C-alpha positions as CSV (number, residue, x, y, z in Angstrom):
1,X,8.7,-19.5,6.4
2,X,7.1,-16.6,4.2
3,X,8.5,-15.8,1.2
4,X,8.8,-12.3,0.1
5,X,10.8,-10.3,-2.6
6,X,11.3,-7.8,-0.8
7,X,10.0,-4.0,0.4
8,X,8.0,-2.9,-2.3
9,X,5.8,0.1,-0.9
10,X,6.3,2.4,1.7
11,X,3.9,5.2,3.3
12,X,4.2,7.8,4.9
13,X,1.7,10.6,6.5
14,X,2.7,14.0,5.5
15,X,1.4,17.2,6.8
16,X,1.8,19.5,4.0
17,X,1.7,17.5,0.6
18,X,3.4,19.7,-1.4
19,X,6.3,20.1,0.9
20,X,6.9,17.1,1.0
21,X,6.7,16.2,-3.0
22,X,9.4,19.0,-3.4
23,X,11.6,17.0,-1.2
24,X,11.1,13.7,-2.4
25,X,11.4,15.5,-6.0
26,X,13.4,18.1,-5.9
27,X,15.6,17.2,-3.2
28,X,15.8,13.7,-3.7
29,X,15.4,13.0,-7.2
30,X,12.3,10.4,-7.4
31,X,10.2,10.7,-9.9
32,X,6.3,11.3,-9.1
33,X,4.6,8.3,-10.8
34,X,0.6,8.1,-9.6
35,X,-1.5,10.6,-8.3
36,X,-4.2,10.2,-5.9
37,X,-7.2,12.7,-5.6
38,X,-11.0,12.7,-6.1
39,X,-13.8,10.4,-5.3
40,X,-12.5,6.9,-6.4
41,X,-9.3,7.0,-3.9
42,X,-12.3,8.0,-1.4
43,X,-11.0,11.2,-1.0
44,X,-7.8,10.7,0.0
45,X,-4.8,12.7,-1.1
46,X,-0.9,11.2,-1.9
47,X,1.6,11.5,-4.3
48,X,3.5,8.6,-5.3
49,X,7.6,8.2,-6.1
50,X,9.5,6.2,-7.1
51,X,13.1,4.9,-4.8
52,X,14.6,2.7,-7.1
53,X,12.0,-0.5,-6.9
54,X,10.0,0.9,-3.9
55,X,7.1,3.3,-3.7
56,X,7.1,5.3,-1.7
57,X,3.3,7.4,-1.1
58,X,3.7,10.4,0.4
59,X,-0.6,10.7,2.6
60,X,-2.0,13.5,4.2
61,X,-3.7,12.3,7.3
62,X,-6.2,9.8,6.8
63,X,-7.0,6.3,8.2
64,X,-5.8,4.2,5.3
65,X,-7.0,0.5,3.9
66,X,-7.1,-2.3,6.9
67,X,-7.3,1.1,10.1
68,X,-3.9,2.3,9.0
69,X,-3.1,4.7,11.7
70,X,-2.7,7.9,10.7
71,X,0.0,10.2,12.4
72,X,1.5,6.9,14.1
73,X,2.2,4.4,10.8
74,X,0.1,3.6,8.0
75,X,2.0,0.4,6.4
76,X,4.2,-1.0,4.4
77,X,3.6,-3.8,1.2
78,X,5.8,-6.3,0.9
79,X,6.3,-7.9,-2.5
80,X,4.9,-11.2,-3.4
81,X,5.1,-13.4,-6.7
82,X,1.6,-13.9,-7.9
83,X,2.0,-17.8,-8.0
84,X,3.1,-17.2,-3.9
85,X,0.1,-15.3,-3.3
86,X,-2.5,-17.5,-2.4
87,X,0.2,-19.7,-0.1
88,X,1.6,-16.6,1.7
89,X,-2.8,-15.4,2.1
90,X,-3.3,-18.7,3.9
91,X,-0.1,-19.0,5.9
92,X,-0.4,-16.3,7.0
93,X,-4.6,-16.9,8.2
94,X,-3.4,-20.2,9.4
95,X,-1.3,-18.8,12.3
96,X,-4.3,-16.4,13.6
97,X,-3.7,-13.3,11.0
98,X,-7.2,-11.2,9.7
99,X,-5.9,-10.5,6.6
100,X,-8.2,-7.9,4.6
101,X,-7.8,-8.7,0.6
102,X,-7.9,-6.3,-1.8
103,X,-7.9,-5.6,-5.1
104,X,-6.4,-3.8,-7.7
105,X,-7.7,-2.5,-11.2
106,X,-9.7,-4.5,-13.4
107,X,-7.5,-8.0,-12.0
108,X,-4.0,-6.2,-12.1
109,X,-3.0,-6.7,-8.3
110,X,-3.8,-8.8,-5.5
111,X,-3.4,-7.5,-1.7
112,X,-3.2,-8.9,1.4
113,X,-3.3,-6.4,5.1
114,X,-3.0,-7.7,8.0
115,X,-1.9,-5.4,11.2
116,X,0.8,-6.1,13.5
117,X,0.0,-6.3,17.3
118,X,1.4,-2.2,17.4
119,X,-1.5,-2.0,15.0
120,X,0.6,-1.6,12.2
121,X,-0.5,-2.8,8.8
122,X,1.5,-5.3,6.9
123,X,0.7,-5.5,3.3
124,X,1.9,-8.5,0.8
125,X,0.9,-7.2,-2.7
126,X,1.3,-8.9,-6.4
127,X,2.0,-5.5,-8.0
128,X,5.5,-4.3,-10.0
129,X,5.6,-1.2,-8.7
130,X,7.9,-0.4,-11.2
131,X,5.1,-0.4,-14.0
132,X,3.0,2.6,-12.4
133,X,-0.5,2.5,-11.1
134,X,-2.0,-0.4,-10.7
135,X,-5.6,1.0,-10.7
136,X,-8.5,2.0,-8.1
137,X,-8.8,-0.4,-5.2
138,X,-12.0,-2.7,-4.8
139,X,-12.7,-4.8,-1.7
140,X,-12.1,-8.5,-2.1
141,X,-13.0,-9.3,1.6
142,X,-16.6,-8.3,3.1
143,X,-16.2,-5.1,5.1
144,X,-12.5,-4.2,4.4
145,X,-11.9,-0.7,6.1
146,X,-11.4,2.5,3.7
147,X,-12.8,1.1,0.7
């Protein structure tokens, strides 16, 4: 069994970023905790809000990390303890999963991405999203798409 602590992150593709931000902040009352823009995020534009302990990303259409398909579903992240990360990645690989690994910030967090048969991307992430932004992503696995 793969041990996780729950859903860490959910990303939604949105047609109108400002309208989506207004809905999630004004209608639902979620605070904005991060904003992606500029070249450090490869031109990707996004607003991140916090819903309890779950970070929700509102993304303009674009291919994401590990070739996540814009317009269908981008990806979701499951929280894993830092001490369990290597075992989780090895377990997924040993069961045939092709894993792309990414580090956020200068060693702040680690992520592993694997696509399901329908190309939904599942992420296993060590970051505590209640701590704000972990920093910009950097590919650990050679050839990680989107970085």
